[in-house]
TISE-134674 format. One line per 10 residues: for each residue x, y, z of C-alpha. Coordinates in steps of 0.2 Angstrom, whole numbers, padded with zeros to 4 digits. Layout:
BEGIN
X Y Z ~ ...
END
This chain:
BEGIN
-0124 -0293 0273 ~ -0129 -0311 0269 ~ -0123 -0327 0270 ~ -0104 -0333 0260 ~ -0103 -0314 0256 ~ -0089 -0306 0262 ~ -0088 -0285 0274 ~ -0084 -0273 0262 ~ -0065 -0270 0264 ~ -0058 -0256 0273
-0050 -0240 0268 ~ -0031 -0244 0262 ~ -0020 -0238 0275 ~ -0002 -0238 0268 ~ 0003 -0226 0255 ~ 0016 -0224 0243 ~ 0021 -0218 0225 ~ 0024 -0232 0211 ~ 0040 -0229 0202 ~ 0034 -0241 0189
0019 -0233 0182 ~ 0022 -0214 0189 ~ 0006 -0215 0200 ~ 0003 -0211 0220 ~ -0005 -0231 0228 ~ -0011 -0234 0239 ~ -0011 -0252 0248 ~ -0018 -0264 0265 ~ -0004 -0266 0277 ~ -0002 -0287 0282
-0010 -0280 0300 ~ -0022 -0272 0291 ~ -0029 -0290 0281 ~ -0028 -0298 0296 ~ -0038 -0290 0305 ~ -0052 -0291 0289 ~ -0047 -0310 0288 ~ -0053 -0310 0305 ~ -0068 -0299 0306 ~ -0075 -0310 0292
-0072 -0326 0300 ~ -0081 -0318 0315 ~ -0095 -0312 0304 ~ -0096 -0332 0296 ~ -0096 -0338 0311 ~ -0113 -0330 0316 ~ -0122 -0338 0300 ~ -0134 -0352 0306 ~ -0127 -0362 0289 ~ -0108 -0361 0297
-0114 -0363 0317 ~ -0113 -0384 0315 ~ -0095 -0384 0304 ~ -0089 -0376 0316 ~ -0095 -0385 0330 ~ -0088 -0401 0322 ~ -0072 -0393 0317 ~ -0070 -0388 0337 ~ -0074 -0405 0342 ~ -0063 -0417 0329
-0082 -0424 0324 ~ -0075 -0418 0307 ~ -0086 -0438 0298 ~ -0103 -0428 0297 ~ -0100 -0413 0288 ~ -0105 -0410 0270 ~ -0096 -0398 0261
END
């Protein structure tokens, strides 16, 4: 994963039949998306460009952050 790139989405884990389209569909549960978001944030936290910002946020020193 390159900086600022999200990891690939996992396989959907919820199957249902969509009455509107008449098709079988798959979707993600809230728990699955929450785990994905945490994994993506953890990966981004390992990027050198994000370490200083995360350190500043954790310490409450937001004056030196650049967006």
